[in-house]
C-alpha positions as CSV (number, residue, x, y, z in Angstrom):
1,M,-26.1,54.8,13.4
2,A,-25.9,51.1,12.2
3,K,-24.8,49.3,9.4
4,I,-26.5,46.2,8.5
5,L,-25.2,43.7,5.2
6,C,-28.5,42.2,4.0
7,I,-27.8,38.9,1.9
8,E,-31.0,38.2,-0.4
9,T,-30.9,34.4,-1.8
10,S,-34.1,33.1,-1.3
11,A,-35.4,32.8,-4.9
12,S,-33.9,33.5,-9.1
13,A,-31.9,36.1,-8.7
14,L,-29.0,37.1,-5.8
15,S,-28.8,40.5,-3.9
16,V,-26.3,41.7,-1.5
17,C,-26.6,45.4,0.0
18,L,-24.9,47.8,2.9
19,T,-26.5,50.1,4.5
20,E,-26.5,52.6,7.2
21,D,-28.8,53.8,9.0
22,C,-31.6,53.2,5.6
23,V,-29.6,55.0,3.7
24,L,-27.6,52.5,0.8
25,L,-23.6,52.1,0.9
26,A,-23.0,49.7,-2.1
27,D,-25.9,47.1,-3.2
28,R,-25.3,44.0,-6.0
29,V,-27.0,42.0,-7.8
30,C,-27.2,38.8,-10.1
31,N,-30.3,37.9,-12.2
32,E,-28.4,35.1,-13.3
33,P,-30.6,32.0,-12.0
34,R,-29.1,29.5,-9.3
35,Q,-25.7,31.4,-8.8
36,Q,-26.2,31.3,-4.5
37,A,-23.3,29.0,-3.7
38,A,-20.7,30.2,-6.7
39,L,-21.5,34.4,-6.1
40,T,-22.6,34.7,-1.9
41,A,-19.7,35.1,-1.2
42,P,-17.8,37.0,-3.4
43,L,-20.6,39.7,-4.0
44,V,-20.6,40.5,-0.2
45,K,-16.6,40.5,-0.6
46,E,-17.4,43.4,-3.3
47,V,-20.3,45.5,-1.2
48,L,-17.8,45.7,1.7
49,D,-15.2,46.4,-0.4
50,A,-17.1,48.7,-2.2
51,A,-17.9,50.3,0.8
52,G,-14.3,50.4,2.9
53,C,-15.4,47.8,5.5
54,T,-15.8,44.5,6.9
55,V,-17.2,42.5,8.3
56,K,-16.6,43.8,11.8
57,D,-17.2,47.2,11.1
58,C,-21.2,46.1,10.4
59,D,-23.5,46.4,13.3
60,A,-25.7,43.2,12.3
61,I,-26.0,40.7,9.4
62,C,-29.6,40.3,8.6
63,V,-30.6,37.4,5.6
64,S,-34.1,36.0,4.5
65,A,-35.3,33.9,6.1
66,G,-38.0,32.3,3.5
67,P,-39.4,30.6,2.1
68,G,-38.3,30.4,-1.4
69,S,-35.4,28.1,-3.0
70,Y,-34.5,25.3,-0.9
71,T,-30.7,26.0,-1.8
72,G,-31.0,29.3,-2.2
73,L,-32.3,29.8,1.5
74,R,-29.8,27.0,2.8
75,V,-26.5,28.8,1.2
76,G,-28.0,32.6,2.3
77,V,-28.9,31.8,5.6
78,S,-25.0,29.4,6.1
79,T,-23.0,32.5,4.7
80,A,-25.0,35.0,6.9
81,K,-24.5,32.8,10.3
82,G,-21.1,32.0,9.3
83,L,-20.2,35.7,8.9
84,A,-22.4,36.7,12.3
85,F,-20.8,34.4,14.3
86,G,-17.4,35.2,13.3
87,A,-17.2,38.7,14.0
88,G,-19.7,39.0,16.9
89,K,-22.7,40.5,15.0
90,P,-25.9,39.7,16.0
91,L,-28.5,38.0,12.9
92,I,-31.8,39.5,11.6
93,A,-34.3,37.3,9.6
94,V,-36.7,38.3,8.2
95,G,-39.7,37.0,5.7
96,T,-39.6,36.2,2.0
97,L,-42.6,37.5,1.7
98,D,-42.3,40.8,3.5
99,I,-39.7,41.8,1.7
100,L,-41.1,41.6,-2.0
101,V,-44.2,43.3,-0.3
102,Q,-41.2,46.2,0.8
103,G,-40.5,46.5,-2.5
104,V,-43.7,47.9,-4.2
105,S,-45.0,49.4,-0.6
106,A,-42.2,51.7,0.3
107,P,-42.1,55.2,-0.8
108,T,-39.4,55.3,-2.6
109,S,-41.0,52.0,-4.9
110,S,-40.3,53.1,-8.4
111,Y,-44.1,51.2,-8.6
112,P,-47.5,52.9,-8.0
113,A,-48.7,53.3,-4.6
114,P,-51.2,50.8,-3.8
115,T,-54.6,50.2,-3.0
116,G,-55.6,47.4,-1.8
117,Y,-54.9,43.6,-0.8
118,L,-51.2,42.7,-1.9
119,V,-50.2,38.7,-2.2
120,P,-46.8,38.0,-3.0
121,M,-46.4,34.7,-4.8
122,I,-43.3,32.5,-5.1
123,D,-43.2,30.0,-7.6
124,A,-43.4,26.0,-6.1
125,R,-43.7,23.4,-8.0
126,R,-46.8,23.7,-11.2
127,M,-49.5,25.7,-10.5
128,E,-48.0,26.1,-6.4
129,V,-47.1,29.2,-4.8
130,Y,-46.2,30.3,-1.5
131,T,-48.4,33.0,-0.1
132,A,-50.1,35.0,1.9
133,V,-52.5,38.3,1.9
134,Y,-51.7,41.7,3.1
135,G,-52.9,45.1,3.6
136,P,-52.6,48.1,1.6
137,D,-50.1,48.9,4.4
138,G,-47.7,46.1,3.8
139,Q,-48.7,44.3,7.3
140,R,-49.9,40.8,6.6
141,L,-53.1,39.5,6.9
142,T,-52.8,35.5,6.4
143,P,-50.6,33.2,7.7
144,V,-47.8,32.3,4.8
145,E,-48.9,28.9,3.6
146,A,-48.1,26.6,0.1
147,M,-51.1,26.9,-2.0
148,V,-52.6,25.9,-5.1
149,V,-54.3,28.6,-7.4
150,G,-57.4,28.4,-9.1
151,E,-60.1,30.2,-10.8
152,D,-61.2,30.6,-7.1
153,S,-58.2,32.0,-5.3
154,F,-58.5,34.8,-3.4
155,A,-62.3,34.9,-4.6
156,D,-63.4,36.8,-1.0
157,Y,-60.2,39.7,-1.5
158,L,-61.0,39.9,-5.7
159,S,-64.8,40.5,-4.8
160,K,-63.9,43.3,-2.5
161,G,-61.2,45.4,-4.3
162,P,-58.7,45.7,-6.0
163,V,-55.6,43.3,-5.1
164,L,-51.8,43.0,-6.7
165,F,-50.1,39.7,-6.9
166,I,-46.5,40.1,-6.4
167,G,-43.6,38.2,-7.3
168,D,-42.0,35.1,-9.8
169,G,-44.9,33.0,-8.4
170,A,-47.5,35.6,-10.2
171,L,-47.7,35.8,-13.6
172,K,-48.2,32.0,-13.5
173,C,-51.5,32.6,-12.0
174,S,-52.5,35.6,-13.9
175,Q,-52.9,32.1,-16.3
176,V,-56.2,30.9,-14.1
177,I,-57.1,34.2,-12.2
178,K,-59.0,36.1,-14.5
179,H,-61.2,38.6,-12.0
180,P,-61.1,41.8,-13.3
181,N,-59.3,43.1,-9.9
182,A,-56.4,41.7,-10.4
183,T,-53.9,43.0,-11.4
184,F,-50.2,40.7,-12.1
185,L,-46.5,41.7,-11.3
186,E,-43.5,39.8,-11.7
187,S,-40.8,40.5,-9.1
188,A,-38.1,39.9,-6.8
189,P,-37.2,40.4,-3.6
190,M,-33.9,42.8,-3.2
191,A,-31.5,43.1,-0.6
192,K,-32.1,46.9,-0.6
193,D,-35.9,46.2,-0.1
194,M,-35.0,44.1,3.3
195,V,-33.4,47.6,4.9
196,P,-36.4,48.7,6.6
197,L,-37.5,45.2,7.8
198,A,-33.7,45.3,8.8
199,F,-33.7,48.6,10.6
200,Q,-37.0,47.8,12.6
201,A,-35.7,44.3,13.5
202,Y,-32.8,45.5,14.5
203,K,-33.8,49.1,16.4
204,A,-36.1,46.4,18.5
205,G,-33.8,43.7,19.1
206,K,-34.7,41.5,17.2
207,F,-32.4,38.9,16.9
208,E,-32.2,35.6,16.4
209,D,-30.0,32.6,17.7
210,T,-26.7,32.3,15.3
211,A,-26.2,28.5,15.9
212,Y,-29.4,27.6,15.9
213,F,-31.5,29.3,13.5
214,E,-32.8,27.3,9.9
215,P,-35.0,28.9,7.5
216,F,-38.2,28.9,7.0
217,Y,-38.8,26.4,4.5
218,L,-42.6,25.8,4.9
219,K,-42.2,22.4,3.5
220,D,-40.1,19.9,2.7
221,F,-37.4,19.6,0.9
222,I,-37.9,16.9,-2.1
223,A,-35.2,15.9,-4.1
224,T,-35.8,13.9,-7.8
225,V,-33.8,11.5,-9.4
226,S,-31.6,12.1,-12.1
227,R,-32.6,10.8,-15.4
228,K,-29.1,11.0,-16.5
229,Q,-26.8,7.1,-17.1
230,L,-24.4,7.4,-14.6
231,W,-22.8,4.1,-16.2
């Protein structure tokens, strides 16, 4: 038996859950945007308190590795590393695109079983997304990349059959991808969808170096200059 604390902070939603052998013991979600810095630690405490546990009762800490929000990823990974280091527990990291795919392809998913390719999309800026192509079995077929989406994007896959685009970047892409085989589903990566991936990694002993692990940003952070007059 293994208890794993899962933390997802890569997108607009924030979620934390505690699971024991793939059974949810407690789950908390905040859908208010940009609350990772303020609410990640409180939600971790709520989840542990609800399950009557402490971090030391966990067997591992799992965090979403990215790509995604720069600030969100830093908050989530810093929190997970702090918990893992402080309690002497192993750290597990799972890809954010894998989490999105798990959310629609798991047997417990509330969505219809996918019948074609799956293309998770994390919103970047303008018409850019972080994405990759997955088979209907949930296995990734292409590298994760940053892509500017146009009307011919994914044409090879769309010509072969149904393609389900999922994530917070999917709906904006529906404005330019008009192929009849394309379906778009707005969704967010959730901690509860990390559970099967976390257990696979735990059973395989696939742990990260807690001291040196960094999020998968995919692209360098670009700071913007405030338009507000400071004085």
